[in-house]
C-alpha positions as CSV (number, residue, x, y, z in Angstrom):
1,M,-0.2,0.1,0.1
2,R,1.2,3.6,-0.9
3,I,0.2,6.5,1.8
4,A,0.7,10.1,0.5
5,R,0.2,13.0,1.9
6,F,-1.1,15.7,-1.4
7,Q,-2.9,19.0,-1.7
8,V,-5.2,20.3,-4.2
9,G,-5.0,24.2,-4.7
10,D,-5.4,25.8,-1.6
11,A,-7.1,23.3,0.1
12,A,-5.3,21.9,3.3
13,P,-3.4,19.0,3.0
14,R,-4.9,15.5,3.0
15,W,-3.4,11.7,3.1
16,G,-4.3,9.3,0.8
17,R,-3.8,5.7,-0.7
18,L,-2.6,5.9,-4.3
19,Q,-4.4,3.6,-6.5
20,G,-2.8,3.8,-10.0
21,D,-3.6,7.3,-11.2
22,R,-5.5,8.1,-8.5
23,I,-5.3,9.1,-4.9
24,L,-8.0,7.5,-2.1
25,P,-8.7,10.1,0.9
26,W,-7.9,9.3,4.3
27,T,-10.0,10.9,7.3
28,A,-6.2,11.5,8.8
29,A,-3.3,10.1,8.8
30,P,-3.3,6.2,9.4
31,W,-1.0,6.0,12.5
32,D,-3.7,8.8,13.8
33,G,-6.7,6.6,12.9
34,G,-7.5,7.7,9.7
35,T,-9.7,5.5,7.6
36,E,-10.4,5.3,4.2
37,G,-13.0,7.7,2.9
38,T,-15.1,8.6,-0.2
39,G,-14.5,9.8,-3.5
40,H,-11.0,10.0,-5.4
41,V,-8.5,13.0,-6.5
42,A,-6.8,12.5,-9.2
43,L,-3.3,12.2,-9.4
44,S,-2.7,14.6,-11.7
45,D,-4.7,17.5,-9.9
46,A,-2.4,17.4,-6.7
47,R,0.8,18.3,-5.7
48,L,2.4,15.5,-3.1
49,L,3.9,16.8,-0.2
50,A,6.3,15.1,2.3
51,P,4.3,12.2,2.8
52,V,4.7,12.2,7.0
53,V,4.8,15.7,9.5
54,P,7.2,14.3,11.9
55,G,8.0,15.1,15.4
56,K,11.3,13.8,15.2
57,V,13.7,13.2,12.3
58,L,16.7,11.0,13.3
59,G,20.0,10.3,11.5
60,V,22.2,7.6,11.5
61,G,25.8,8.2,10.9
62,L,28.7,6.0,9.0
63,N,26.1,3.0,8.5
64,Y,27.7,2.0,5.5
65,A,31.0,0.1,5.5
66,D,31.9,2.0,2.2
67,H,31.1,5.1,3.0
68,R,33.3,4.8,6.7
69,A,36.1,3.7,3.9
70,D,35.9,7.5,2.4
71,E,37.9,7.8,5.6
72,H,40.7,6.8,3.8
73,G,39.5,8.8,0.5
74,S,40.9,12.0,-2.0
75,D,38.2,14.2,-0.3
76,A,39.9,16.1,2.7
77,T,36.6,17.4,4.1
78,L,35.0,14.0,4.4
79,R,38.2,12.9,5.5
80,S,38.3,14.9,8.6
81,I,34.5,14.4,9.2
82,I,34.4,10.1,9.3
83,S,38.0,10.3,11.1
84,R,37.0,11.5,13.8
85,N,33.7,10.3,14.5
86,L,35.4,6.7,14.2
87,Q,37.6,7.5,16.8
88,N,34.8,6.7,19.0
89,A,32.5,4.9,16.9
90,P,34.7,1.7,15.2
91,P,32.7,-0.7,13.1
92,D,31.6,-2.8,16.1
93,K,30.6,-0.1,18.8
94,E,26.9,1.5,18.7
95,P,25.4,3.6,15.6
96,I,25.8,7.1,15.5
97,L,22.6,9.1,16.1
98,F,21.7,12.9,15.4
99,F,18.8,15.1,14.9
100,K,17.6,16.8,12.2
101,A,14.9,19.7,12.7
102,P,11.5,18.4,11.6
103,S,11.3,22.7,9.9
104,A,14.0,21.0,7.6
105,V,11.4,18.3,5.8
106,V,9.9,19.6,2.4
107,G,8.5,17.3,-0.2
108,P,9.3,15.9,-3.5
109,G,10.0,18.9,-6.2
110,D,10.7,21.2,-3.4
111,P,13.8,23.3,-4.3
112,I,16.8,22.4,-1.5
113,R,17.9,26.0,-1.2
114,L,21.4,27.0,-0.4
115,P,21.7,29.6,2.5
116,P,24.0,32.7,2.2
117,G,27.5,32.1,3.7
118,V,27.2,28.3,3.5
119,G,30.2,26.7,1.8
120,R,29.6,23.3,0.2
121,V,26.8,21.5,0.8
122,D,26.6,17.9,0.3
123,Y,23.6,15.3,-0.8
124,E,23.0,12.0,0.6
125,A,20.4,9.5,-0.7
126,E,19.2,7.2,2.1
127,L,16.5,5.0,3.1
128,V,14.0,6.6,5.8
129,V,11.4,4.3,8.3
130,V,8.1,5.8,9.1
131,V,7.4,4.8,13.1
132,G,3.8,3.7,13.0
133,R,3.1,3.3,16.4
134,R,4.4,4.4,19.8
135,L,7.5,2.4,20.5
136,Y,9.6,2.6,23.8
137,R,12.6,0.0,25.5
138,P,11.6,-2.7,23.1
139,A,13.0,-5.7,24.3
140,S,14.6,-7.0,21.0
141,P,15.2,-5.5,17.0
142,Q,12.5,-8.3,16.2
143,E,9.6,-6.4,18.9
144,A,10.8,-3.0,17.3
145,A,10.2,-4.1,14.2
146,G,6.4,-4.8,14.4
147,A,7.2,-0.4,14.6
148,I,8.0,-0.3,11.2
149,F,4.7,1.4,9.2
150,G,6.5,1.6,5.7
151,Y,9.4,3.4,4.2
152,T,10.0,6.2,2.1
153,A,13.6,8.2,0.4
154,G,15.1,10.9,1.9
155,N,17.7,13.5,1.4
156,D,20.1,13.7,3.8
157,V,21.4,17.5,2.7
158,S,24.2,18.3,4.9
159,A,26.6,21.8,4.9
160,R,29.9,20.1,5.2
161,D,32.0,23.0,5.9
162,V,29.4,23.8,9.0
163,Q,29.4,20.1,10.2
164,N,33.6,20.4,9.7
165,R,33.7,23.1,12.2
166,D,31.0,21.9,14.8
167,V,31.2,19.4,17.5
168,Q,27.8,18.5,16.8
169,W,25.9,18.1,13.5
170,T,22.8,19.2,14.4
171,R,23.4,22.5,12.6
172,A,24.6,21.5,9.5
173,K,21.9,19.2,9.0
174,S,19.0,21.0,9.5
175,F,19.0,24.1,7.7
176,D,15.8,25.1,5.7
177,T,14.8,22.7,2.7
178,F,17.9,20.1,3.9
179,C,15.6,16.9,4.7
180,P,13.6,16.3,1.0
181,L,10.9,13.1,2.0
182,G,9.0,11.5,-0.6
183,P,7.2,10.6,-2.9
184,W,5.2,8.2,-0.5
185,I,5.1,6.1,2.1
186,E,5.4,2.0,0.9
187,T,3.7,-0.6,3.6
188,D,4.7,-3.8,1.6
189,M,8.2,-2.9,0.9
190,D,11.0,-6.0,1.9
191,A,13.8,-3.3,2.7
192,S,16.4,-6.1,3.2
193,D,18.2,-6.3,0.2
194,A,17.0,-3.3,-2.0
195,R,19.3,-1.0,-4.3
196,I,19.5,2.9,-3.3
197,Q,21.0,5.2,-5.6
198,G,21.7,8.8,-5.5
199,L,21.5,10.8,-9.2
200,L,22.8,14.1,-9.7
201,N,21.4,15.4,-12.7
202,G,20.6,12.1,-14.2
203,E,24.1,11.0,-13.5
204,V,24.5,8.2,-10.7
205,R,27.0,8.8,-7.9
206,Q,25.4,6.6,-5.4
207,D,24.9,3.1,-6.0
208,A,24.2,0.5,-2.9
209,R,22.2,-1.8,-1.7
210,T,20.4,-1.9,1.9
211,S,21.6,-4.9,2.8
212,Q,25.2,-3.4,2.8
213,L,23.9,-1.2,6.0
214,I,25.9,-2.1,9.3
215,A,22.8,-1.7,11.4
216,N,19.5,-2.4,9.7
217,P,16.6,-0.7,10.1
218,A,14.8,-2.8,13.1
219,Q,18.2,-2.3,14.6
220,L,18.1,1.3,14.7
221,L,14.8,1.5,15.4
222,W,15.6,-0.7,18.4
223,F,18.8,1.1,19.4
224,A,16.7,4.5,19.5
225,A,14.6,3.4,21.5
226,Q,16.2,2.2,24.5
227,A,16.7,6.4,25.0
228,M,13.8,7.7,23.9
229,T,9.9,7.4,23.1
230,L,9.6,6.9,19.6
231,L,6.4,8.0,18.3
232,P,3.8,7.9,15.4
233,G,5.0,9.6,12.6
234,D,8.2,10.1,13.3
235,V,10.9,9.4,10.9
236,L,14.7,7.7,11.0
237,M,17.0,8.3,7.9
238,T,19.3,4.8,7.8
239,G,22.6,6.6,6.5
240,T,24.6,7.1,3.3
241,P,26.5,5.0,1.2
242,S,29.6,6.1,-1.0
243,G,29.8,8.7,-3.5
244,L,29.0,11.8,-1.7
245,G,29.7,15.3,-3.5
246,G,28.2,18.8,-3.6
247,V,25.3,20.6,-5.3
248,Q,25.0,23.9,-7.1
249,P,21.8,26.6,-7.8
250,G,20.3,24.8,-11.5
251,D,21.2,20.9,-10.2
252,E,18.6,18.6,-9.3
253,F,19.4,15.1,-7.1
254,T,17.3,11.9,-7.0
255,V,16.6,9.6,-4.4
256,R,16.3,6.0,-6.3
257,I,14.8,3.1,-4.1
258,E,14.3,-0.7,-5.6
259,G,10.5,-1.1,-4.2
260,L,9.5,1.6,-3.5
261,G,8.0,2.4,-7.3
262,G,8.9,6.3,-7.4
263,D,11.8,8.8,-7.0
264,L,12.6,11.6,-5.3
265,R,13.4,14.5,-7.7
266,N,14.3,18.1,-5.9
267,P,15.7,20.8,-7.5
268,V,18.6,22.9,-6.4
269,A,18.4,26.7,-5.9
270,A,20.0,29.8,-4.0
271,L,18.5,31.2,-1.0
272,D,18.5,35.1,-1.3
273,A,20.5,36.4,1.4
274,G,17.4,38.8,2.3
275,A,14.8,35.7,2.5
276,R,12.9,35.9,5.9
């Protein structure tokens, strides 16, 4: 089942189930007790929004072995960031968690806006878990897996200069528009070995499989929920593979995940220095 969040004209955003070229509206988000209503909306008449309005956006750093290997690559900025963090989190230790501000979330087709005064900004293609029920201190990853509502695609846009300067990653990851999500949630997807790609202007830059994740989605939810209550609608970004690089105004970045059935595409634009 594919669940989308959409808007028609100036009407209030709604959730709905995709059925071919139609959206069957729901009375509310499915994790909030929503049920399928009556009527339908043509997909061509709707604007797809970020498919979830999360209370929390959790990110995971260095969760692909090939990305950890970038510690020895030619990119000096990535070498510095990865080396510093691997000193405290070698491969046999716990996942690296961080927060992205929910206000960074945008939907498919929305522009990623590069703030003035910020240097290099990178793309990061990621599989994203959507939490469907309250989860706190589950006994096992298997129990945590029961809280997964579905999956969507995400782009963990990151201001590398800021990330390299700051002790914490939150500011570098949380500029407005730095968390595209979409195009919808797939509830029936097998995420154990799905191909994930990141394409810059149509050229494949990242290409991996989710089976290469160091910690899988259930393990990540289990770990996070030992510390904090995860609530319906929260999202967890599972990490990005190697192949990272910067974006510039005029670019378009695409996240493509096997089994999701649709791409997340976002243009890149400059933010006006006077924007408020």
